[in-house]
C-alpha positions in Angstrom: 46.2 34.2 -29.3 45.7 35.8 -25.9 44.9 39.5 -25.4 48.0 41.7 -25.1 50.5 38.9 -25.6 53.2 41.4 -26.7 52.8 43.2 -23.4 53.0 40.0 -21.4 56.1 38.9 -23.3 57.8 42.3 -22.7 57.0 42.1 -19.0 58.5 38.6 -18.7 61.6 39.6 -20.6 62.4 42.1 -17.8 61.8 39.7 -15.0 65.1 37.9 -14.6 67.3 41.0 -14.4 64.9 42.8 -12.1 64.6 39.9 -9.7 68.4 39.3 -9.6 69.0 42.9 -8.9 66.3 42.9 -6.2 67.9 39.9 -4.5 71.1 41.9 -4.3 69.6 45.0 -2.8 67.4 43.1 -0.3 70.2 40.7 0.5 68.1 37.6 0.9 65.8 35.2 -1.1 62.5 36.7 -2.2 58.8 35.9 -1.8 56.7 35.7 -5.0 55.0 38.9 -4.0 58.4 40.7 -3.7 59.4 39.4 -7.1 56.3 40.8 -8.8 56.5 44.1 -7.0 60.2 44.6 -7.8 59.6 43.7 -11.4 56.9 46.5 -11.6 58.8 49.4 -10.1 58.0 52.6 -12.0 61.6 53.4 -12.7 62.2 49.7 -13.6 65.4 49.5 -11.5 65.5 48.0 -8.0 68.1 50.1 -6.2 66.9 49.9 -2.6 65.1 47.6 -0.2 61.7 49.0 0.8 60.3 48.9 4.3 57.2 46.9 4.7 54.3 49.0 5.8 56.6 52.1 5.7 57.7 53.2 2.3 55.4 54.6 -0.4 56.5 53.2 -3.8 55.6 54.0 -7.4 54.6 51.1 -9.6 53.8 50.5 -13.3 50.8 48.2 -13.4 50.3 46.1 -16.6 46.6 46.8 -17.0 43.4 48.4 -15.6 39.9 46.8 -15.3 36.7 48.7 -14.5 33.2 47.6 -13.8 30.3 49.7 -15.1 29.3 51.2 -11.8 32.8 52.5 -10.9 33.9 53.0 -14.5 31.5 55.9 -14.9 33.3 58.1 -12.4 36.7 56.8 -13.4 36.1 57.7 -17.0 34.5 61.0 -16.2 37.8 61.8 -14.4 39.9 60.4 -17.2 38.1 62.7 -19.7 39.5 65.6 -17.8 43.1 64.4 -18.0 43.6 65.6 -21.6 44.9 62.2 -22.9 44.0 60.9 -26.4 44.3 57.2 -25.5 44.9 55.0 -22.5 48.5 54.3 -21.7 48.0 50.7 -20.6 45.6 48.0 -21.8 42.2 48.7 -20.1 38.7 47.3 -20.1 35.2 48.1 -19.0 32.8 45.4 -17.9 29.0 45.9 -17.7 28.0 43.7 -14.8 26.7 45.8 -11.9 23.6 47.5 -13.3 21.5 44.4 -14.0 18.8 43.7 -11.5 18.1 40.0 -10.7 14.3 39.3 -10.5 12.8 36.8 -12.9 15.4 35.1 -15.1 18.4 36.0 -17.2 16.7 36.8 -20.5 14.0 39.0 -19.1 16.3 40.7 -16.6 19.0 41.5 -19.1 16.5 42.9 -21.6 15.1 45.3 -18.9 18.6 46.4 -17.9 19.7 47.1 -21.4 16.7 49.4 -21.9 16.8 51.1 -18.5 20.6 51.7 -18.6 20.9 52.6 -22.3 22.2 56.1 -21.5 25.0 54.7 -19.3 25.9 51.8 -21.6 26.1 54.2 -24.5 28.3 56.5 -22.6 30.7 53.8 -21.5 30.9 52.2 -24.9 31.6 55.5 -26.6 34.2 56.5 -24.1 35.8 53.1 -24.5 35.7 53.4 -28.2 37.3 56.8 -28.2 40.1 56.1 -25.8 41.1 52.6 -26.8 39.4 50.6 -24.0 38.1 47.1 -24.5 34.3 47.0 -23.8 32.4 43.9 -22.5 28.7 44.2 -23.1 25.9 43.6 -20.6 25.5 39.9 -20.1 29.2 39.1 -21.0 29.9 38.4 -17.3 31.2 39.6 -14.1 34.4 41.6 -14.3 36.6 39.3 -12.2 35.5 36.1 -13.9 36.0 37.6 -17.3 39.4 38.9 -16.3 40.5 35.5 -15.0 39.3 33.9 -18.3 40.9 36.5 -20.6 43.5 38.8 -19.1 45.1 37.6 -15.9 48.6 36.1 -16.2 51.2 34.8 -13.8 53.6 37.4 -12.5 51.6 40.3 -13.7 50.3 43.4 -11.9 46.9 45.0 -12.4 44.6 47.4 -10.7 40.9 47.5 -10.9 38.1 49.7 -9.8 36.5 47.0 -7.6 37.8 45.6 -4.4 37.5 42.0 -5.7 40.0 42.7 -8.5 42.1 40.5 -6.2 40.4 37.5 -7.8 43.1 37.5 -10.4 45.6 36.3 -7.8 44.3 32.9 -8.6 46.4 33.1 -11.8 49.5 34.3 -9.9 49.0 38.1 -10.3 49.3 40.9 -7.9 45.9 42.4 -8.6 44.7 45.2 -6.4 41.4 47.1 -6.0 41.6 50.8 -6.2 39.4 53.9 -6.6 38.7 55.5 -10.0 41.3 58.3 -9.4 44.1 55.7 -9.2 42.8 54.0 -12.3 42.7 57.4 -14.0 46.4 58.0 -13.1 47.5 54.7 -14.6 45.4 55.0 -17.8 46.9 58.5 -18.2 50.4 57.1 -18.1 51.3 58.1 -14.6 52.9 56.1 -11.8 50.6 54.3 -9.3 51.6 54.7 -5.6 51.2 52.0 -3.0 52.7 51.6 0.5 55.0 48.6 0.3 52.9 45.8 1.8 53.6 43.5 4.7 53.7 39.8 4.0 51.4 37.1 5.3 52.2 33.5 4.3 49.5 30.8 4.4 50.9 27.3 4.1 48.5 24.7 2.8 49.2 21.0 3.3 47.1 18.0 2.5 44.3 17.9 -0.1 40.6 18.8 -0.1 38.2 15.9 0.2 34.5 15.2 0.5 32.4 18.3 1.2 35.3 20.7 1.6 36.2 23.2 -1.1 38.6 26.1 -1.7 35.9 28.4 -0.3 36.4 26.8 3.1 40.1 27.8 3.1 39.3 31.5 2.9 36.3 31.2 5.3 38.7 29.7 7.9 41.3 32.3 7.2 38.7 35.1 7.6 37.9 33.6 11.0 41.6 33.7 11.9 42.5 37.2 10.6 39.1 39.0 10.9 38.0 41.7 8.6 41.0 43.9 9.2 43.7 41.3 10.0 45.1 41.5 6.5 45.1 45.3 6.2 48.3 46.6 4.5 49.5 43.1 3.7 49.6 40.8 0.7 48.7 37.2 1.5 50.8 34.6 -0.3 49.5 31.0 -0.4 52.0 28.1 -0.8 52.7 24.5 0.0 51.5 21.1 -1.4 47.9 21.9 -0.6 48.1 25.1 -2.7 49.4 23.1 -5.7 46.6 20.6 -5.3 43.9 23.3 -5.7 42.4 24.2 -9.0 43.2 27.5 -10.6 39.6 28.8 -10.1 39.7 27.5 -6.5 42.7 29.7 -6.0 40.7 32.6 -7.5 38.0 32.0 -5.0 40.4 32.2 -2.1 42.0 35.4 -3.5 38.7 36.9 -4.2 37.6 36.8 -0.6 40.9 38.1 0.6 39.2 41.5 0.2 37.1 40.4 3.2 40.2 40.3 5.5 41.3 43.7 4.3 44.3 42.4 2.5 45.9 44.5 -0.3 45.7 41.3 -2.4 46.4 37.6 -2.3 48.3 35.4 -4.7 49.7 31.9 -5.5 52.8 30.7 -7.3 52.5 29.5 -10.9 51.8 25.7 -11.1 50.3 23.1 -13.3 46.7 24.0 -12.4 47.3 27.5 -13.8 48.8 26.0 -16.9 45.8 23.8 -17.4 43.4 26.8 -17.0 45.4 29.0 -19.4 45.3 26.3 -22.0 41.6 25.5 -21.5 40.8 29.2 -22.0 42.7 29.5 -25.3 45.9 31.1 -23.9 48.5 28.4 -24.6 50.8 31.2 -25.7 50.7 32.6 -22.2 51.2 29.2 -20.7 54.3 28.6 -22.9 55.8 31.9 -21.8 55.0 31.2 -18.1 56.7 27.8 -18.4 59.8 29.4 -19.7 60.0 31.8 -16.8 58.5 29.4 -14.2 61.4 29.8 -11.7 60.6 33.5 -11.4 56.8 33.0 -11.0 57.1 31.5 -7.5 59.0 32.3 -4.4 62.7 31.3 -4.0 62.9 27.8 -2.5 64.4 29.0 0.7 61.3 31.1 1.4 58.8 28.2 1.5 61.3 25.9 3.3 61.5 28.3 6.2 58.6 30.8 5.9 58.8 32.3 9.3 62.0 34.0 8.3 60.5 35.7 5.3 56.8 36.5 6.2 55.5 38.8 9.0 52.9 36.2 9.9 52.5 32.5 8.9 49.3 30.5 9.1 49.2 26.8 8.4 46.1 24.9 7.3 45.8 21.1 6.8 43.3 20.5 4.0 43.0 16.9 5.0 41.2 17.9 8.2 39.6 21.1 7.1 35.9 21.2 7.8 33.3 23.2 5.7 32.5 26.6 7.2 29.5 28.8 7.2 30.4 32.5 8.0 28.0 35.1 9.3 25.6 36.6 9.8 26.3 40.3 9.0 30.0 39.9 8.7 32.2 37.6 6.6 34.7 36.8 9.4 32.3 35.2 11.9 33.4 31.6 11.0 31.5 28.6 12.2 32.3 25.0 11.3 29.3 23.2 9.8 29.3 20.8 12.7 28.7 23.7 15.2 26.2 25.7 13.2 23.0 24.2 14.7 24.3 24.9 18.2 25.5 28.4 17.4 22.2 29.3 15.6 20.2 28.2 18.6 22.5 30.1 21.0 22.3 33.3 19.0 18.7 33.2 17.8 19.6 32.9 14.2 16.5 31.8 12.1 17.1 28.1 11.2 14.8 28.0 8.3 16.7 28.8 5.1 14.5 30.8 2.7 16.9 31.1 -0.2 20.1 29.6 -1.3 22.1 31.5 -3.9 25.2 30.3 -5.8 27.5 31.9 -8.3 28.9 35.5 -8.3 32.5 36.5 -9.0 33.6 34.4 -6.1 32.2 31.0 -7.0 30.9 30.6 -10.5 33.6 28.5 -12.1 32.8 25.4 -14.1 34.1 23.3 -11.2 31.8 25.1 -8.7 28.8 24.7 -10.8 29.5 21.1 -11.7 29.8 20.2 -8.0 26.6 22.0 -7.1 24.8 20.3 -10.0 25.9 16.9 -8.7 23.9 17.6 -5.6 20.9 18.9 -7.6 20.8 15.6 -9.5 20.5 13.8 -6.1 17.2 15.6 -5.3 15.2 13.6 -7.8 17.3 10.5 -7.5 16.8 10.3 -3.8 13.1 11.3 -3.8 13.7 14.7 -2.2 12.2 18.1 -2.7 14.2 21.3 -2.4 12.8 23.2 0.6 14.3 26.7 -0.1 14.3 28.9 -3.2 17.4 28.4 -5.2 19.2 30.7 -7.7 22.3 30.5 -9.9 24.3 33.5 -11.1 26.8 32.4 -13.7 30.0 34.4 -13.7 30.4 34.7 -17.5 28.8 33.9 -20.8 31.6 31.4 -21.4 30.7 29.5 -18.2 27.0 29.8 -18.7 27.0 28.6 -22.3 29.3 25.6 -21.3 27.2 24.6 -18.3 24.1 24.7 -20.4 25.7 22.5 -23.1 26.7 20.0 -20.4 23.2 19.8 -18.9 23.9 21.5 -15.5 21.3 24.2 -16.1 18.7 21.5 -16.8 19.6 19.9 -13.5 19.0 23.1 -11.6 15.7 23.8 -13.4 14.5 20.4 -12.3 14.8 21.4 -8.7 12.9 24.7 -9.3 16.0 26.9 -9.5 16.2 30.3 -11.3 19.2 31.2 -13.4 19.9 34.9 -13.3 22.0 37.0 -15.7 25.7 36.7 -15.9 26.1 39.7 -13.6 26.6 40.7 -10.0 22.9 40.7 -9.1 22.1 39.6 -5.5 25.7 39.8 -4.4 25.7 43.6 -4.5 22.1 44.2 -3.7 20.8 44.2 -7.3 18.2 41.7 -6.3 14.5 42.5 -6.6 13.5 40.0 -3.9 9.8 39.7 -3.4 8.8 40.5 0.2 12.0 42.1 1.2 10.3 45.4 1.8 8.4 43.7 4.7 11.7 43.6 6.6 10.9 40.2 8.2 13.5 38.3 10.1 14.8 35.5 7.8 17.9 33.5 6.8 19.6 33.2 3.4 22.8 31.3 2.5 25.0 32.2 -0.4 28.3 31.5 -2.0 29.1 35.2 -2.5 31.8 37.1 -0.6 30.1 39.8 1.6 27.1 39.6 3.9 26.9 43.0 5.5 23.5 43.9 6.9 20.9 44.6 4.2 23.5 44.2 1.5 21.8 41.5 -0.6 18.1 42.4 -0.5 17.9 45.7 1.4 16.3 44.0 4.4 18.3 44.7 7.7 16.6 41.6 9.2 17.9 39.2 6.6 20.5 37.0 8.2 22.9 36.2 5.4 25.5 33.4 5.7 28.4 32.7 3.4 29.4 29.2 2.4 30.7 27.2 -0.5 28.4 26.4 -3.5 28.2 22.8 -2.3 27.2 23.7 1.3 24.8 26.4 0.0 23.1 23.9 -2.2 22.8 21.3 0.5 21.3 23.8 3.0 18.9 25.0 0.3 17.8 21.4 -0.3 17.3 20.8 3.4 15.9 24.3 4.1 17.6 24.1 7.4 20.7 26.2 8.6 21.5 23.5 11.2 21.7 20.7 8.6 25.1 19.1 8.4 25.3 17.1 5.2 28.4 15.3 6.4 26.5 13.5 9.1 22.7 14.2 8.9 20.0 12.6 6.9 16.9 14.0 5.2 13.4 12.7 5.0 12.4 12.1 1.4 8.9 12.2 -0.2 8.3 8.6 0.8 9.2 9.2 4.4 12.6 7.5 4.1 15.8 8.7 5.6 18.4 9.5 2.9 21.8 11.0 3.0 23.3 13.3 0.4 26.5 11.9 -1.2 29.5 14.2 -1.2 29.6 16.5 -4.3 31.6 15.5 -7.3 32.6 17.6 -10.3 35.2 18.4 -12.9 37.9 21.1 -12.6 37.5 21.9 -16.3 35.0 20.8 -18.9 36.0 17.5 -20.6 34.7 18.8 -23.9 36.4 22.2 -23.5 34.8 25.6 -23.0 32.4 26.9 -25.7 30.6 30.1 -26.4 28.8 31.8 -29.3 29.3 35.4 -28.3 31.5 36.1 -25.4 30.4 39.8 -25.4 33.7 41.6 -26.2 33.7 44.8 -28.4 37.2 46.0 -29.5 37.7 49.8 -29.6 38.3 51.8 -32.7 41.9 51.9 -34.0 41.6 55.7 -34.1 39.0 57.1 -31.7 39.7 60.8 -32.4 36.4 61.1 -34.3 34.3 59.5 -31.7 31.9 61.9 -29.9 31.1 61.4 -26.2 27.9 63.2 -25.3 26.6 63.8 -21.8 23.1 65.4 -21.7 23.3 68.3 -19.2 19.7 67.5 -18.1 20.6 63.8 -17.4 19.8 62.3 -14.0 22.3 59.5 -14.6 25.4 61.3 -15.8 27.1 64.5 -14.9 30.3 66.0 -16.1 32.7 66.7 -13.2 33.6 70.2 -11.9 37.1 70.4 -10.2 37.1 70.5 -6.4 38.3 73.8 -4.9 41.9 74.0 -3.7 42.8 74.3 0.0 42.4 77.9 1.4 45.9 77.9 2.9 44.7 78.2 6.4 43.7 76.0 9.3 40.1 74.8 9.1 38.0 76.3 11.8 34.3 76.1 12.8 33.6 72.7 11.3 30.4 71.1 12.4 30.2 67.5 13.5 28.1 65.8 10.8 27.9 62.3 12.3 29.8 60.2 14.9 29.3 56.8 13.4 28.9 53.8 15.8 30.6 50.5 15.1 31.0 49.0 11.7 30.8 51.6 8.9 31.5 50.0 5.5 31.4 51.7 2.1 27.9 50.2 1.9 26.9 52.3 4.9 28.7 55.4 3.5 27.4 55.1 -0.1 24.8 52.3 -0.5 24.7 50.3 -3.7 21.5 48.5 -4.8 19.0 51.0 -6.3 21.6 53.8 -5.9 23.8 52.3 -8.5 21.8 54.1 -11.2 23.4 57.4 -10.0 27.0 56.3 -10.0 27.7 58.6 -12.9 26.0 61.7 -11.4 27.9 62.9 -8.3 25.2 65.3 -7.1 22.4 62.8 -7.3 24.2 59.9 -5.7 25.3 62.2 -2.9 21.8 62.0 -1.6 22.8 58.6 -0.1 25.7 60.0 1.9 26.0 58.0 5.1 22.4 57.1 5.2 23.3 53.6 6.4 25.6 54.7 9.3 24.4 54.5 12.8 24.5 57.8 14.8 26.0 57.0 18.2 24.0 59.7 19.9 20.6 58.2 19.1 21.4 54.7 17.7 19.5 55.6 14.5 20.4 55.6 10.9 20.1 58.6 8.7 19.1 60.9 11.5 21.6 63.4 12.8 21.4 66.7 14.6 21.4 69.7 12.3 23.3 72.3 14.4 21.7 75.1 12.4 18.2 74.2 13.3 18.6 71.9 16.3 16.4 69.4 14.6 17.2 65.8 13.7 17.3 65.4 9.9 18.7 63.0 7.3 22.4 63.1 6.9 22.5 64.4 3.3 19.9 67.0 4.0 21.9 68.2 7.0 25.2 68.4 5.1 23.6 70.2 2.2 22.3 72.8 4.8 25.9 73.3 6.0 27.2 73.5 2.4 24.6 76.2 1.6 25.9 78.3 4.5 29.6 77.7 3.5 30.2 75.7 6.6 32.6 72.7 6.5 32.0 69.6 8.6 33.8 66.5 9.9 32.8 62.8 10.0 33.9 60.7 12.9 34.1 56.9 12.8 35.2 53.7 14.5 37.6 50.9 13.6 38.3 49.8 10.0 36.2 52.7 8.6 35.4 52.3 4.9 35.7 48.5 4.9 34.3 46.8 1.9 34.1 48.0 -1.7 36.6 50.2 -3.6 33.8 52.6 -4.5 35.3 56.1 -4.5 31.8 57.6 -4.3 32.2 57.0 -0.5 35.0 59.6 -0.7 33.7 61.9 -3.4 30.2 62.4 -1.9 31.4 63.9 1.4 33.9 66.0 -0.6 31.2 67.2 -3.0 28.9 68.2 -0.1 31.5 70.0 1.9 32.9 67.6 4.4 36.5 68.5 5.0 37.8 65.7 7.2 37.1 62.1 8.3 38.5 61.2 11.7 38.5 57.5 12.8 40.2 54.9 14.9 41.5 53.1 11.8 40.8 53.1 8.1 40.4 50.3 5.5 43.2 50.8 2.9 41.3 51.6 -0.2 39.0 54.1 1.4 41.8 56.0 3.1 43.6 56.3 -0.3 40.3 57.4 -2.0 39.8 60.2 0.6 43.4 61.4 0.0 42.9 61.4 -3.8 39.8 63.6 -3.5 41.5 66.2 -1.4 40.0 65.2 1.9 41.8 64.9 5.3 41.9 61.3 6.4 42.9 61.4 10.1 43.2 58.9 12.9 43.0 59.3 16.7 46.5 59.3 18.3 44.6 58.1 21.3 41.6 56.0 20.4 39.9 56.8 23.7 39.5 60.4 22.4 36.7 59.1 20.2 34.6 59.3 23.4 35.4 63.1 23.9 33.5 64.1 20.7 30.1 65.5 21.6 27.0 65.9 19.4 27.0 69.7 19.3 30.8 70.1 18.8 32.3 72.7 16.6 35.8 71.6 15.6 39.0 73.3 14.5 41.8 71.5 12.7 45.1 73.2 13.7 48.5 72.8 12.1 47.6 72.6 8.5 49.8 75.6 7.6 52.8 73.4 8.5 51.2 70.1 7.2 54.1 67.7 6.9 54.8 64.0 6.6 54.8 62.3 10.0 53.8 65.4 11.9 50.5 65.1 13.9 47.7 67.7 13.7 45.7 69.1 16.5 41.9 69.1 16.8 40.2 71.6 19.1 36.8 70.4 20.2 34.6 73.4 21.1 31.8 72.0 23.2 28.3 73.5 23.6 28.9 74.2 27.3 31.9 76.5 26.4 34.5 73.9 27.4 37.2 72.8 25.1 39.3 69.6 24.5 42.4 69.4 22.4 43.3 66.1 20.9 46.2 64.9 18.7 45.4 63.2 15.5 47.7 61.3 13.1 47.8 60.9 9.4 49.8 58.9 6.8 50.2 61.6 4.1 53.5 61.7 2.3 54.8 64.8 0.5 53.0 64.0 -2.8 49.7 63.3 -1.0 50.0 66.6 0.9 50.1 68.3 -2.5 46.9 66.5 -3.5 45.3 68.0 -0.4 46.6 71.5 -1.2 45.5 71.3 -4.8 42.0 70.2 -3.8 42.4 66.7 -5.4 45.0 64.6 -7.2 43.2 65.1 -10.5 43.7 68.9 -10.2 47.5 68.3 -10.2 47.2 66.0 -13.2 45.5 68.7 -15.2 47.9 71.5 -14.1 
């Protein structure tokens, strides 16, 4: 029996009436996205049509998922909420804190020892509050969710931006910060601005070297890293139905890289096959009963331009494999053009490492297709030129691919198999030689390739491709190699060509596992003790943030004016800093150390206005905090792109930053700032970014009449005695303004 089958059945039982009522109030046929959203309204009764990109709406998600890095802060906040048990099914997954270095057994053993304090904390909190706990080594949160919890037509939130992976099973699954998760676990409504709608029509069928990954790599090239912001992407058409369920998951997973709120697909036979293969026939039977409600109304897909704000069409028959990067996941290059583009841009052609797996591409199908290429290495007398690694997404997949001989095939070409964890994808990769910061190229099947993300080396040119193309490029050791047309020289000096990859959607002998890694919580957790050592460097109980003073904010120092791309990796780095995710003060020592200061084009070096010296960002901000001086951070477009990590909002709040002013925000980061009592502001005129000078002291005027839709004024007091006044916008609604006034949303929950 599936987890939470009673909850799923209850959700389905409400669907028909809610959707029928929604059609009446909207006055037209509905997209799948709209059906799911209207069936999850907090008050359960569709009574009005909501404006896309305009109306804030309260929802009732079905479940919450947390990974171990973000779960620490989410649960530290939940412990302050005064609840005895979570209100919705919730899980914690230990996947982020395992460093990839040698091989899975060794690396996992070291992680369990080094992170014992954190794992004990998470398991005890889970046990106390009724949260399912997945042990270290069980797998990556999104793969485990797809295998166990995702269901068509459901809604979930997760404290990781790639929660969207569950869209592969027809969910609306959305990445959020820990404060949002805390609200839902505490039984409160979850707020989201009603999303815009992007439709992607897929025709034809994948063939040869192309895979589902190439669909999203192409879409990323079309929409860019912010083209999906504020929208849900809905895939449909005969090409969508021809994809495997896990292939759909891959596409939805990387929807986070276009800024989309989430992505989803309508229920079809591939989802039914996947549910049954993962021992959830009871869910499949229910979904079949409600199948008409688990896809858009027929009129929508027949004439999509009438129902979506934007429509993209892709013919899978002619789709070419893509390689995206470096340094950004939306720089899309067809494999046939890569050699030319690399030469033009000075990208290193020699591939040093190929890495497959991660939450994005570690399905049985992905691994089996990559293994078919690995087998050709010996058969064709080749030798793999690059290092090669595999990161399985779950113990279920790892055990099954070992049983079916795929791991042996990888070992025969010299590959390393890392733990069932995030590892290199999030910077938890102890790569030998990375500290030398040499210019080099790697290719991986992960989702993000921001500068220095994988190995900490800013000179590593990371490219994103499918597992198949990654494997081929690792075998060739050449970024310019096109396996569709090019040959390789084998050990005998012969020219040989790789055959297109082959594989199975699902294991013929079924999935198998000895210990999936799940630990159920106590039926009654009231007697469970959660202990946090006050001298710990890893965990720290939270103190409430102070409420707003009730006045305009004056005399704010400019902390940094960030230049260009400033992701959550730049604001709060992962990698070695993950160990401090449960200790707000310690992790605040990485605040904005990756952001580029526009005034000197350097990272982690800003002017301390108190001393006139250039100092590290955290040190400068701590100096301001010690003097009781607030500050402001200024940024460029799509500020806060990337991870859902709320530490990127909590750290500046903890150290005394009062406002973040940018040209535009990524959705999750803007919400996280609001939740933590920060002012998230945007330039009314983006050219005003240029008016902000290094020594500015800034006043924020109009807060005493802070209201929805009403701009604020910033007074820029320049060092030469001159002043500029600029208008700034915000998207706060009445409830969010109360968060600001209270000092944080959590303060209101406890009130």
